[in-house]
MIVOGU-289503 format. One record per atom (N, C-alpha, C, CB): residue number from 1; atom name; residue in one letter; x, y, z. Coordinates in pm, 1 decimal. Glycine has a CB too. Example, Ala and Ser with C-alpha at 12.3 -4.5 7.8 and 13.67 -1.06 7.14 Angstrom:
1, N, A, 1319.0, -569.0, 780.0
1, CA, A, 1230.0, -450.0, 780.0
1, C, A, 1320.0, -330.0, 780.0
1, CB, A, 1130.8, -447.3, 904.6
2, N, S, 1285.0, -225.0, 708.0
2, CA, S, 1367.0, -106.0, 714.0
2, C, S, 1290.0, 3.0, 787.0
2, CB, S, 1408.4, -59.8, 572.5
END
This chain:
1, N, X, 2558.1, 9935.7, 16461.8
1, CA, X, 2662.3, 10016.4, 16468.5
1, C, X, 2811.6, 9968.3, 16424.9
1, CB, X, 2659.4, 10055.9, 16595.3
2, N, X, 2869.0, 10048.3, 16331.4
2, CA, X, 2984.8, 10034.4, 16317.4
2, C, X, 3134.6, 10083.8, 16391.7
2, CB, X, 2971.4, 10062.3, 16223.8
3, N, X, 3183.0, 9985.9, 16402.8
3, CA, X, 3288.8, 10024.9, 16447.6
3, C, X, 3425.2, 10061.2, 16408.7
3, CB, X, 3293.5, 9967.8, 16502.6
4, N, X, 3485.2, 10136.7, 16450.5
4, CA, X, 3608.4, 10249.3, 16376.6
4, C, X, 3659.5, 10121.7, 16289.9
4, CB, X, 3762.5, 10342.0, 16506.6
5, N, X, 3704.5, 10014.9, 16355.9
5, CA, X, 3807.7, 9930.1, 16244.5
5, C, X, 3695.2, 9844.6, 16126.4
5, CB, X, 3924.2, 9784.2, 16352.0
6, N, X, 3572.1, 9827.0, 16127.9
6, CA, X, 3491.5, 9824.3, 16008.7
6, C, X, 3494.9, 9921.7, 15922.0
6, CB, X, 3374.8, 9813.2, 16033.5
7, N, X, 3502.4, 10062.9, 15964.7
7, CA, X, 3494.4, 10167.2, 15906.2
7, C, X, 3621.0, 10191.9, 15792.8
7, CB, X, 3482.0, 10261.6, 16012.6
8, N, X, 3740.9, 10155.7, 15863.8
8, CA, X, 3841.1, 10163.1, 15783.1
8, C, X, 3930.8, 10032.9, 15726.5
8, CB, X, 3913.3, 10246.8, 15847.7
9, N, X, 3840.6, 9955.6, 15718.2
9, CA, X, 3894.3, 9817.0, 15687.0
9, C, X, 3894.0, 9842.2, 15517.2
9, CB, X, 3783.3, 9671.3, 15753.4
10, N, X, 4025.1, 9797.0, 15434.8
10, CA, X, 4030.6, 9807.4, 15306.5
10, C, X, 3989.8, 9658.0, 15249.5
10, CB, X, 4170.9, 9861.7, 15266.8
11, N, X, 3920.1, 9680.4, 15139.8
11, CA, X, 3908.9, 9555.6, 15029.2
11, C, X, 4008.6, 9556.6, 14965.6
11, CB, X, 3801.8, 9552.7, 14928.5
12, N, X, 4026.7, 9397.6, 14904.3
12, CA, X, 4148.3, 9370.5, 14842.9
12, C, X, 4115.8, 9321.6, 14742.6
12, CB, X, 4236.6, 9299.0, 14902.2
13, N, X, 4034.8, 9386.5, 14587.4
13, CA, X, 3961.8, 9320.2, 14509.8
13, C, X, 4079.3, 9256.2, 14442.4
13, CB, X, 3859.7, 9398.8, 14429.6
14, N, X, 4077.1, 9134.1, 14360.4
14, CA, X, 4112.9, 9022.1, 14289.8
14, C, X, 4227.5, 9112.8, 14169.6
14, CB, X, 3955.5, 8931.4, 14221.0
15, N, X, 4336.2, 9083.5, 14135.7
15, CA, X, 4386.1, 9144.9, 14021.3
15, C, X, 4385.1, 9041.6, 13898.0
15, CB, X, 4527.9, 9199.2, 14052.5
16, N, X, 4364.2, 9100.6, 13809.3
16, CA, X, 4328.5, 9019.9, 13657.1
16, C, X, 4471.5, 8932.1, 13655.2
16, CB, X, 4307.8, 9148.8, 13486.1
17, N, X, 4496.4, 8787.7, 13615.1
17, CA, X, 4539.2, 8723.2, 13601.4
17, C, X, 4663.1, 8783.5, 13457.1
17, CB, X, 4437.5, 8627.9, 13610.0
18, N, X, 4630.3, 8860.3, 13389.2
18, CA, X, 4699.7, 8900.6, 13283.1
18, C, X, 4806.8, 9031.5, 13349.8
18, CB, X, 4584.6, 8945.9, 13158.9
19, N, X, 4736.9, 9090.6, 13439.2
19, CA, X, 4813.0, 9199.9, 13544.8
19, C, X, 4914.2, 9146.6, 13596.8
19, CB, X, 4735.6, 9251.6, 13664.9
20, N, X, 4877.7, 9051.6, 13656.6
20, CA, X, 5011.9, 8932.5, 13729.4
20, C, X, 5108.7, 8908.0, 13688.9
20, CB, X, 4997.3, 8805.3, 13744.6
21, N, X, 5083.6, 8873.4, 13550.6
21, CA, X, 5166.0, 8811.0, 13463.1
21, C, X, 5261.2, 8932.0, 13422.6
21, CB, X, 5084.9, 8739.3, 13342.7
22, N, X, 5191.7, 9008.8, 13357.5
22, CA, X, 5263.4, 9175.4, 13338.5
22, C, X, 5361.6, 9199.4, 13429.9
22, CB, X, 5159.6, 9306.2, 13363.7
23, N, X, 5288.8, 9250.9, 13583.5
23, CA, X, 5366.1, 9285.1, 13655.1
23, C, X, 5502.6, 9172.5, 13698.9
23, CB, X, 5280.4, 9328.1, 13750.1
24, N, X, 5472.7, 9052.4, 13684.4
24, CA, X, 5614.5, 8946.4, 13714.2
24, C, X, 5711.3, 8993.9, 13598.2
24, CB, X, 5579.2, 8747.9, 13694.9
25, N, X, 5671.3, 8991.3, 13464.5
25, CA, X, 5767.5, 9017.8, 13353.0
25, C, X, 5849.7, 9128.5, 13408.5
25, CB, X, 5697.2, 9057.6, 13210.3
26, N, X, 5773.0, 9273.2, 13422.8
26, CA, X, 5841.1, 9358.6, 13450.1
26, C, X, 5937.1, 9356.0, 13555.4
26, CB, X, 5775.0, 9435.1, 13457.6
27, N, X, 5909.9, 9281.1, 13671.7
27, CA, X, 5975.7, 9251.7, 13768.7
27, C, X, 6111.7, 9159.9, 13745.4
27, CB, X, 5883.7, 9198.7, 13848.3
28, N, X, 6090.1, 9060.3, 13656.9
28, CA, X, 6216.3, 9021.5, 13618.3
28, C, X, 6310.1, 9119.6, 13525.3
28, CB, X, 6194.2, 8899.1, 13553.3
29, N, X, 6242.1, 9177.1, 13428.4
29, CA, X, 6351.3, 9276.2, 13348.8
29, C, X, 6387.6, 9367.9, 13446.9
29, CB, X, 6294.4, 9362.2, 13213.2
30, N, X, 6368.3, 9413.2, 13559.7
30, CA, X, 6426.2, 9500.7, 13636.8
30, C, X, 6543.9, 9433.5, 13701.5
30, CB, X, 6332.2, 9555.6, 13728.4
31, N, X, 6499.6, 9293.2, 13721.9
31, CA, X, 6614.8, 9237.8, 13834.5
31, C, X, 6729.4, 9214.3, 13720.0
31, CB, X, 6565.9, 9066.9, 13939.1
32, N, X, 6702.3, 9164.3, 13602.3
32, CA, X, 6840.6, 9136.1, 13496.3
32, C, X, 6908.9, 9292.9, 13483.7
32, CB, X, 6783.3, 9067.4, 13305.3
33, N, X, 6817.9, 9421.0, 13481.6
33, CA, X, 6883.1, 9501.2, 13472.5
33, C, X, 6972.4, 9544.5, 13589.2
33, CB, X, 6815.0, 9572.3, 13429.5
34, N, X, 6935.7, 9555.6, 13695.6
34, CA, X, 6989.1, 9546.0, 13781.7
34, C, X, 7130.7, 9451.0, 13852.2
34, CB, X, 6899.1, 9542.7, 13814.1
35, N, X, 7093.5, 9366.4, 13786.3
35, CA, X, 7195.0, 9256.3, 13803.7
35, C, X, 7305.1, 9291.9, 13733.4
35, CB, X, 7151.7, 9121.8, 13760.0
36, N, X, 7258.4, 9345.3, 13571.5
36, CA, X, 7390.6, 9382.7, 13516.5
36, C, X, 7428.8, 9504.5, 13559.2
36, CB, X, 7396.7, 9383.3, 13376.5
37, N, X, 7390.8, 9576.2, 13617.4
37, CA, X, 7448.9, 9673.0, 13613.1
37, C, X, 7522.0, 9693.5, 13734.7
37, CB, X, 7373.3, 9760.0, 13579.2
38, N, X, 7459.6, 9598.1, 13843.6
38, CA, X, 7578.4, 9599.8, 13972.3
38, C, X, 7706.7, 9510.5, 13941.6
38, CB, X, 7509.9, 9531.7, 14125.1
39, N, X, 7695.9, 9418.1, 13850.8
39, CA, X, 7800.6, 9385.4, 13803.8
39, C, X, 7935.6, 9438.8, 13701.0
39, CB, X, 7753.0, 9312.2, 13774.6
40, N, X, 7897.6, 9547.7, 13694.2
40, CA, X, 7973.3, 9671.1, 13648.3
40, C, X, 8047.1, 9708.8, 13761.4
40, CB, X, 7884.9, 9790.5, 13597.6
41, N, X, 8047.6, 9657.4, 13872.8
41, CA, X, 8126.9, 9707.0, 13975.3
41, C, X, 8239.7, 9617.0, 14031.5
41, CB, X, 8040.9, 9742.2, 14077.4
42, N, X, 8238.8, 9483.0, 13984.0
42, CA, X, 8304.5, 9383.4, 14006.2
42, C, X, 8478.4, 9451.0, 13943.1
42, CB, X, 8220.0, 9243.5, 13926.1
43, N, X, 8565.4, 9447.4, 14044.2
43, CA, X, 8704.3, 9466.5, 14013.7
43, C, X, 8743.5, 9410.4, 13859.8
43, CB, X, 8789.2, 9390.1, 14129.5
44, N, X, 8771.1, 9491.1, 13777.4
44, CA, X, 8833.2, 9450.7, 13623.8
44, C, X, 8724.9, 9431.6, 13514.6
44, CB, X, 8918.4, 9301.7, 13627.9
45, N, X, 8582.1, 9439.4, 13579.6
45, CA, X, 8497.7, 9434.4, 13483.3
45, C, X, 8461.5, 9544.7, 13386.9
45, CB, X, 8404.5, 9399.0, 13536.0
46, N, X, 8495.5, 9681.0, 13396.0
46, CA, X, 8480.7, 9746.8, 13314.6
46, C, X, 8631.8, 9750.0, 13233.0
46, CB, X, 8420.4, 9861.2, 13370.7
47, N, X, 8730.5, 9707.7, 13281.5
47, CA, X, 8900.4, 9728.9, 13212.9
47, C, X, 8869.5, 9607.1, 13090.4
47, CB, X, 9077.6, 9673.3, 13357.1
48, N, X, 8776.6, 9511.2, 13152.2
48, CA, X, 8736.7, 9363.2, 13044.3
48, C, X, 8648.7, 9438.7, 12935.4
48, CB, X, 8620.3, 9208.4, 13135.3
49, N, X, 8576.3, 9504.6, 13011.7
49, CA, X, 8464.7, 9579.7, 12857.2
49, C, X, 8576.8, 9675.8, 12766.3
49, CB, X, 8293.9, 9730.5, 12930.1
50, N, X, 8663.0, 9746.6, 12804.9
50, CA, X, 8712.4, 9812.3, 12764.4
50, C, X, 8807.4, 9769.4, 12663.3
50, CB, X, 8738.0, 9866.1, 12844.8
51, N, X, 8838.0, 9665.8, 12704.2
51, CA, X, 8913.2, 9561.2, 12613.6
51, C, X, 8862.3, 9475.8, 12534.1
51, CB, X, 8980.3, 9486.3, 12673.5
52, N, X, 8739.8, 9497.3, 12483.3
52, CA, X, 8687.9, 9441.5, 12415.4
52, C, X, 8618.0, 9306.5, 12416.9
52, CB, X, 8750.2, 9454.7, 12358.0
53, N, X, 8614.1, 9280.0, 12572.8
53, CA, X, 8498.8, 9169.5, 12645.7
53, C, X, 8351.4, 9189.4, 12617.7
53, CB, X, 8503.3, 9177.4, 12810.4
54, N, X, 8294.2, 9095.0, 12612.5
54, CA, X, 8147.1, 9133.9, 12625.2
54, C, X, 8101.2, 9014.6, 12713.9
54, CB, X, 8059.4, 9147.8, 12471.6
55, N, X, 7989.5, 9039.5, 12731.0
55, CA, X, 7881.6, 8917.0, 12802.7
55, C, X, 7905.1, 8784.7, 12803.4
55, CB, X, 7752.8, 8908.6, 12743.1
56, N, X, 7964.0, 8764.3, 12663.0
56, CA, X, 7974.1, 8600.5, 12633.7
56, C, X, 8073.6, 8588.7, 12550.1
56, CB, X, 7848.3, 8525.9, 12568.1
57, N, X, 8196.8, 8640.8, 12610.1
57, CA, X, 8319.4, 8628.6, 12529.7
57, C, X, 8361.2, 8742.1, 12457.2
57, CB, X, 8308.1, 8528.1, 12439.1
58, N, X, 8441.6, 8732.7, 12357.4
58, CA, X, 8455.5, 8902.1, 12307.5
58, C, X, 8332.3, 8920.2, 12242.6
58, CB, X, 8588.9, 8947.4, 12191.2
59, N, X, 8340.3, 9078.0, 12225.5
59, CA, X, 8263.0, 9149.8, 12169.1
59, C, X, 8262.3, 9155.0, 12035.9
59, CB, X, 8273.5, 9247.6, 12211.2
60, N, X, 8123.6, 9123.6, 12012.3
60, CA, X, 8091.9, 9138.9, 11800.9
60, C, X, 7953.3, 9172.8, 11823.1
60, CB, X, 8105.1, 8954.3, 11662.7
61, N, X, 7933.9, 9218.5, 11701.2
61, CA, X, 7784.3, 9231.4, 11634.6
61, C, X, 7691.0, 9091.9, 11656.5
61, CB, X, 7802.4, 9258.8, 11456.3
62, N, X, 7761.9, 9003.7, 11664.6
62, CA, X, 7653.2, 8890.1, 11675.6
62, C, X, 7627.8, 8829.7, 11802.3
62, CB, X, 7685.1, 8779.6, 11591.7
63, N, X, 7736.6, 8871.1, 11898.9
63, CA, X, 7715.1, 8856.3, 12058.0
63, C, X, 7613.8, 8954.5, 12122.7
63, CB, X, 7854.4, 8880.6, 12134.4
64, N, X, 7615.8, 9043.2, 12100.5
64, CA, X, 7571.5, 9163.5, 12131.4
64, C, X, 7429.2, 9175.6, 12093.7
64, CB, X, 7651.8, 9260.6, 12072.6
65, N, X, 7401.1, 9132.1, 11948.0
65, CA, X, 7305.7, 9143.1, 11904.3
65, C, X, 7193.2, 8997.8, 11967.9
65, CB, X, 7345.1, 9164.0, 11757.0
66, N, X, 7286.8, 8875.5, 12002.4
66, CA, X, 7232.3, 8788.7, 12062.0
66, C, X, 7193.2, 8808.0, 12202.3
66, CB, X, 7300.1, 8698.0, 12045.9
67, N, X, 7282.7, 8875.9, 12294.9
67, CA, X, 7239.6, 8914.1, 12404.2
67, C, X, 7115.9, 9011.3, 12425.2
67, CB, X, 7339.3, 8956.7, 12451.8
68, N, X, 7135.4, 9115.8, 12318.1
68, CA, X, 7008.0, 9206.0, 12319.3
68, C, X, 6871.8, 9162.6, 12318.7
68, CB, X, 7009.3, 9282.2, 12216.6
69, N, X, 6833.7, 9077.8, 12190.5
69, CA, X, 6725.5, 8973.5, 12186.8
69, C, X, 6655.0, 8887.4, 12307.9
69, CB, X, 6777.8, 8882.9, 12107.8
70, N, X, 6779.0, 8839.1, 12363.9
70, CA, X, 6791.5, 8750.3, 12487.5
70, C, X, 6703.3, 8833.1, 12607.7
70, CB, X, 6968.0, 8727.4, 12532.3
71, N, X, 6764.8, 8977.9, 12600.7
71, CA, X, 6720.6, 9077.6, 12717.9
71, C, X, 6554.6, 9166.0, 12682.1
71, CB, X, 6866.4, 9209.0, 12730.2
72, N, X, 6542.3, 9166.6, 12554.8
72, CA, X, 6459.7, 9248.2, 12528.9
72, C, X, 6334.0, 9153.3, 12531.1
72, CB, X, 6494.0, 9325.7, 12407.6
73, N, X, 6338.2, 9040.1, 12536.7
73, CA, X, 6195.5, 8976.9, 12571.9
73, C, X, 6119.7, 8988.2, 12676.5
73, CB, X, 6196.2, 8863.4, 12572.7
74, N, X, 6171.1, 8947.8, 12807.3
74, CA, X, 6089.0, 8987.0, 12890.9
74, C, X, 6044.9, 9117.0, 12916.5
74, CB, X, 6123.7, 8948.2, 12976.6
75, N, X, 6100.4, 9195.5, 12868.6
75, CA, X, 6040.1, 9370.3, 12831.0
75, C, X, 5932.0, 9370.7, 12772.5
75, CB, X, 6123.8, 9466.3, 12731.1
76, N, X, 5928.8, 9281.2, 12609.6
76, CA, X, 5808.1, 9273.6, 12557.2
76, C, X, 5718.2, 9235.3, 12629.4
76, CB, X, 5803.0, 9211.7, 12465.5
77, N, X, 5726.5, 9102.8, 12654.0
77, CA, X, 5628.5, 9022.3, 12772.7
77, C, X, 5537.3, 9098.0, 12855.9
77, CB, X, 5713.6, 8951.1, 12881.2
78, N, X, 5631.0, 9203.5, 12911.9
78, CA, X, 5541.9, 9309.7, 12993.4
78, C, X, 5416.4, 9320.3, 12920.5
78, CB, X, 5609.3, 9461.8, 13007.1
79, N, X, 5410.7, 9400.2, 12800.4
79, CA, X, 5292.5, 9414.5, 12712.6
79, C, X, 5233.7, 9309.6, 12627.8
79, CB, X, 5317.8, 9507.6, 12631.4
80, N, X, 5310.3, 9234.5, 12585.7
80, CA, X, 5249.2, 9095.1, 12524.5
80, C, X, 5145.1, 9018.4, 12622.4
80, CB, X, 5377.7, 8985.3, 12494.0
81, N, X, 5184.0, 8994.1, 12732.5
81, CA, X, 5109.5, 8934.7, 12848.9
81, C, X, 4958.4, 9016.0, 12858.0
81, CB, X, 5207.1, 8955.5, 12997.6
82, N, X, 4981.5, 9105.9, 12805.9
82, CA, X, 4812.3, 9215.3, 12828.2
82, C, X, 4779.9, 9224.0, 12654.4
82, CB, X, 4845.7, 9448.3, 12922.9
83, N, X, 4817.1, 9176.7, 12544.7
83, CA, X, 4764.7, 9219.9, 12436.3
83, C, X, 4729.7, 9090.3, 12364.3
83, CB, X, 4853.9, 9314.4, 12365.2
84, N, X, 4816.2, 9001.1, 12360.9
84, CA, X, 4813.2, 8866.9, 12321.2
84, C, X, 4682.8, 8786.7, 12334.9
84, CB, X, 4911.2, 8803.6, 12391.9
85, N, X, 4642.0, 8710.6, 12241.1
85, CA, X, 4535.5, 8613.5, 12261.1
85, C, X, 4583.3, 8519.8, 12396.7
85, CB, X, 4515.0, 8519.3, 12114.0
86, N, X, 4472.5, 8503.7, 12458.9
86, CA, X, 4491.2, 8419.6, 12581.0
86, C, X, 4562.8, 8250.4, 12563.6
86, CB, X, 4334.3, 8410.5, 12643.1
87, N, X, 4566.1, 8221.8, 12470.2
87, CA, X, 4640.8, 8051.9, 12460.3
87, C, X, 4758.4, 8099.1, 12414.9
87, CB, X, 4572.0, 7916.9, 12342.1
88, N, X, 4786.8, 8216.7, 12313.2
88, CA, X, 4926.1, 8234.1, 12272.6
88, C, X, 5004.8, 8297.4, 12433.5
88, CB, X, 4931.3, 8359.0, 12119.2
89, N, X, 4935.0, 8373.6, 12477.1
89, CA, X, 5023.0, 8400.6, 12608.0
89, C, X, 5028.4, 8287.5, 12741.0
89, CB, X, 4963.0, 8541.1, 12669.2
90, N, X, 4931.1, 8192.4, 12756.8
90, CA, X, 4960.3, 8110.1, 12814.8
90, C, X, 5125.5, 8042.1, 12781.2
90, CB, X, 4848.6, 8038.6, 12798.1
91, N, X, 5102.9, 8010.5, 12672.5
91, CA, X, 5191.0, 7908.6, 12602.0
91, C, X, 5346.4, 7988.3, 12624.3
91, CB, X, 5137.6, 7882.8, 12416.8
92, N, X, 5350.8, 8107.0, 12560.3
92, CA, X, 5448.3, 8162.6, 12530.9
92, C, X, 5527.5, 8196.3, 12715.2
92, CB, X, 5395.3, 8294.2, 12421.0
93, N, X, 5426.4, 8250.7, 12804.0
93, CA, X, 5482.5, 8238.2, 12924.2
93, C, X, 5533.0, 8103.2, 13002.5
93, CB, X, 5398.1, 8294.4, 12990.7
94, N, X, 5479.9, 7996.4, 12990.3
94, CA, X, 5544.6, 7858.7, 13041.3
94, C, X, 5676.3, 7851.3, 12940.1
94, CB, X, 5426.8, 7707.3, 13022.1
95, N, X, 5662.3, 7855.6, 12816.1
95, CA, X, 5781.3, 7844.2, 12758.2
95, C, X, 5927.8, 7923.9, 12801.9
95, CB, X, 5745.8, 7874.4, 12636.8
96, N, X, 5868.9, 8053.3, 12788.6
96, CA, X, 6019.7, 8141.5, 12790.8
96, C, X, 6034.3, 8145.1, 12927.6
96, CB, X, 6027.2, 8309.7, 12722.5
97, N, X, 5944.5, 8140.5, 13018.2
97, CA, X, 5983.0, 8136.8, 13165.6
97, C, X, 6066.1, 8037.2, 13222.2
97, CB, X, 5875.6, 8129.9, 13239.2
98, N, X, 6013.0, 7910.5, 13152.0
98, CA, X, 6104.3, 7780.9, 13182.0
98, C, X, 6252.4, 7794.7, 13135.7
98, CB, X, 6043.5, 7649.3, 13104.8
99, N, X, 6232.1, 7849.1, 12982.0
99, CA, X, 6370.7, 7905.1, 12916.5
99, C, X, 6492.2, 7991.9, 13025.0
99, CB, X, 6315.2, 8023.9, 12790.2
100, N, X, 6383.0, 8061.8, 13056.1
100, CA, X, 6468.4, 8220.7, 13138.3
100, C, X, 6512.4, 8129.7, 13265.9
100, CB, X, 6331.3, 8402.5, 13202.2
101, N, X, 6447.5, 8063.9, 13319.7
101, CA, X, 6502.2, 8003.4, 13459.4
101, C, X, 6590.8, 7908.3, 13427.0
101, CB, X, 6396.6, 7938.0, 13555.3
102, N, X, 6624.4, 7812.3, 13316.6
102, CA, X, 6707.5, 7747.8, 13303.3
102, C, X, 6861.7, 7829.4, 13277.2
102, CB, X, 6655.2, 7666.3, 13212.5
103, N, X, 6807.1, 7910.5, 13177.4
103, CA, X, 6955.3, 7983.0, 13156.2
103, C, X, 7013.5, 8045.6, 13257.9
103, CB, X, 6957.3, 8085.5, 13059.8
104, N, X, 6920.0, 8096.2, 13356.4
104, CA, X, 7024.2, 8175.8, 13466.2
104, C, X, 7075.9, 8096.8, 13568.0
104, CB, X, 6957.7, 8292.4, 13545.4
105, N, X, 6999.8, 7973.6, 13553.7
105, CA, X, 7042.9, 7864.2, 13626.1
105, C, X, 7161.9, 7863.0, 13629.3
105, CB, X, 7004.5, 7753.1, 13589.9
106, N, X, 7202.1, 7791.7, 13487.3
106, CA, X, 7340.4, 7778.0, 13444.1
106, C, X, 7416.4, 7900.8, 13405.8
106, CB, X, 7343.9, 7692.0, 13335.3
107, N, X, 7415.9, 8015.7, 13463.4
107, CA, X, 7462.9, 8086.4, 13463.4
107, C, X, 7537.3, 8092.4, 13618.5
107, CB, X, 7385.6, 8165.9, 13408.5
108, N, X, 7498.6, 8063.1, 13705.0
108, CA, X, 7497.4, 8046.1, 13864.6
108, C, X, 7608.5, 8035.0, 13910.8
108, CB, X, 7430.8, 7938.9, 13919.3
109, N, X, 7680.1, 7901.1, 13876.6
109, CA, X, 7808.8, 7828.8, 13919.0
109, C, X, 7934.2, 7943.2, 13953.7
109, CB, X, 7857.0, 7720.8, 13785.6
110, N, X, 7981.8, 7954.2, 14070.0
110, CA, X, 8084.6, 8072.1, 14044.7
110, C, X, 8048.0, 8225.6, 14046.7
110, CB, X, 8138.8, 8051.8, 13912.1
111, N, X, 7937.2, 8228.0, 14090.5
111, CA, X, 7893.1, 8398.4, 14069.5
111, C, X, 7905.1, 8462.7, 14196.4
111, CB, X, 7727.8, 8429.2, 14017.3
112, N, X, 7914.5, 8551.3, 14206.4
112, CA, X, 7919.0, 8670.2, 14306.3
112, C, X, 7792.7, 8640.4, 14367.5
112, CB, X, 7930.2, 8829.0, 14243.2
113, N, X, 7786.5, 8685.7, 14531.1
113, CA, X, 7664.2, 8622.5, 14552.6
113, C, X, 7523.6, 8748.7, 14559.0
113, CB, X, 7688.8, 8531.4, 14703.2
114, N, X, 7585.7, 8882.6, 14475.9
114, CA, X, 7462.6, 8950.4, 14457.4
114, C, X, 7410.8, 8880.2, 14322.3
114, CB, X, 7481.5, 9118.3, 14449.0
115, N, X, 7490.3, 8856.2, 14248.2
115, CA, X, 7453.9, 8766.1, 14142.2
115, C, X, 7333.1, 8641.9, 14166.8
115, CB, X, 7588.1, 8702.2, 14105.8
116, N, X, 7409.0, 8585.0, 14245.1
116, CA, X, 7316.9, 8452.4, 14306.1
116, C, X, 7201.8, 8523.4, 14369.0
116, CB, X, 7400.6, 8345.9, 14433.8
117, N, X, 7192.0, 8610.7, 14465.5
117, CA, X, 7086.3, 8646.7, 14496.7
117, C, X, 6991.7, 8700.7, 14408.5
117, CB, X, 7105.8, 8709.5, 14575.4
118, N, X, 7026.1, 8778.5, 14291.4
118, CA, X, 6947.7, 8819.2, 14173.4
118, C, X, 6905.3, 8702.1, 14086.7
118, CB, X, 7027.2, 8916.1, 14089.7
119, N, X, 6982.5, 8611.8, 14069.9
119, CA, X, 6944.3, 8476.5, 13982.1
119, C, X, 6836.0, 8409.8, 14052.7
119, CB, X, 7071.1, 8364.6, 13964.6
120, N, X, 6843.3, 8384.3, 14201.8
120, CA, X, 6794.5, 8306.5, 14284.2
120, C, X, 6616.1, 8373.2, 14263.7
120, CB, X, 6886.0, 8317.9, 14442.0
121, N, X, 6604.1, 8504.5, 14273.8
121, CA, X, 6497.5, 8573.1, 14229.9
121, C, X, 6427.6, 8563.9, 14103.0
121, CB, X, 6527.9, 8677.9, 14240.0
122, N, X, 6481.4, 8569.0, 14032.5
122, CA, X, 6461.1, 8563.5, 13881.1
122, C, X, 6408.4, 8420.3, 13859.0
122, CB, X, 6603.7, 8593.9, 13791.9
123, N, X, 6471.4, 8312.9, 13911.8
123, CA, X, 6419.6, 8173.8, 13882.7
123, C, X, 6274.1, 8170.6, 13939.9
123, CB, X, 6515.7, 8054.7, 13952.2
124, N, X, 6243.6, 8238.3, 14061.9
124, CA, X, 6160.6, 8201.2, 14125.9
124, C, X, 6021.1, 8324.8, 14042.6
124, CB, X, 6216.9, 8205.7, 14297.3
125, N, X, 6065.7, 8426.2, 14018.7
125, CA, X, 5920.8, 8500.7, 13923.5
125, C, X, 5931.4, 8427.6, 13817.2
125, CB, X, 5919.4, 8678.1, 13869.7
126, N, X, 6063.5, 8348.7, 13771.0
126, CA, X, 6012.1, 8259.8, 13626.2
126, C, X, 5910.1, 8172.0, 13677.2
126, CB, X, 6138.5, 8155.3, 13542.9
127, N, X, 5910.0, 8087.4, 13782.2
127, CA, X, 5847.2, 7960.8, 13818.8
127, C, X, 5723.1, 8024.7, 13867.5
127, CB, X, 5928.3, 7863.1, 13928.2
128, N, X, 5702.5, 8180.7, 13892.1
128, CA, X, 5582.6, 8216.5, 13937.0
128, C, X, 5510.3, 8254.2, 13802.6
128, CB, X, 5591.5, 8329.3, 14046.4
129, N, X, 5557.1, 8287.0, 13699.4
129, CA, X, 5530.0, 8307.5, 13553.9
129, C, X, 5466.8, 8145.5, 13516.0
129, CB, X, 5690.7, 8359.1, 13458.7
130, N, X, 5541.3, 8079.6, 13565.9
130, CA, X, 5511.8, 7904.0, 13502.8
130, C, X, 5358.2, 7864.1, 13541.0
130, CB, X, 5631.7, 7763.0, 13596.6
131, N, X, 5390.7, 7859.9, 13690.0
131, CA, X, 5242.5, 7816.1, 13766.0
131, C, X, 5151.3, 7897.1, 13708.7
131, CB, X, 5228.9, 7837.3, 13933.3
132, N, X, 5127.6, 8041.6, 13723.6
132, CA, X, 5006.0, 8109.4, 13660.6
132, C, X, 5005.5, 8077.1, 13533.1
132, CB, X, 4999.4, 8255.4, 13670.7
133, N, X, 5051.9, 8092.2, 13445.0
133, CA, X, 5035.3, 8042.4, 13308.1
133, C, X, 4969.8, 7899.8, 13266.1
133, CB, X, 5163.0, 8043.0, 13258.1
134, N, X, 5041.2, 7784.4, 13401.1
134, CA, X, 4993.5, 7706.0, 13354.7
134, C, X, 4831.5, 7687.4, 13431.1
134, CB, X, 5094.0, 7606.4, 13356.0
135, N, X, 4791.7, 7757.1, 13514.3
135, CA, X, 4663.2, 7732.5, 13561.3
135, C, X, 4567.5, 7825.8, 13509.4
135, CB, X, 4660.0, 7733.3, 13699.6
136, N, X, 4596.8, 7875.6, 13418.8
136, CA, X, 4522.6, 7957.9, 13337.0
136, C, X, 4363.1, 7930.0, 13338.4
136, CB, X, 4579.3, 7943.0, 13201.2
137, N, X, 4269.7, 8070.0, 13371.5
137, CA, X, 4132.6, 8008.4, 13404.2
137, C, X, 4062.3, 7928.6, 13275.3
137, CB, X, 4031.3, 8133.0, 13453.8
138, N, X, 3986.4, 7811.4, 13301.2
138, CA, X, 3901.4, 7787.9, 13166.9
138, C, X, 3770.7, 7861.3, 13176.5
138, CB, X, 3867.6, 7627.9, 13139.7
139, N, X, 3715.6, 7846.3, 13075.5
139, CA, X, 3617.3, 7914.4, 13006.5
139, C, X, 3493.6, 7813.3, 13071.0
139, CB, X, 3643.5, 7921.1, 12825.5
END
């Protein structure tokens, strides 16, 4: 005889590794976007931007292109983690996630608390990407 709890028990099927990686890259992208959005609320930030200040000093086509390319990669990795060959996905995951973790860590000193919170989460997400990619199952 089945008990009520056994009839309502849910199964938890394992998620494919590529789906986990894609979700981690998506989460990382959202953290970058929201962190930058909330940064606009810092006093003086909008005036700085209107006066020609950019994310890495004075705004220029080159500096904005650099930042655009820096931020587009995690968004692309949402798809590429699902589409690229396993070996390439693995090495891109390890290399890019380590790069982004280091880059974020370098931007943390002196930052506001909200940015430190986002940055800490971003580093954890990057390390999860590295860990999953490093332990990619073998045939």
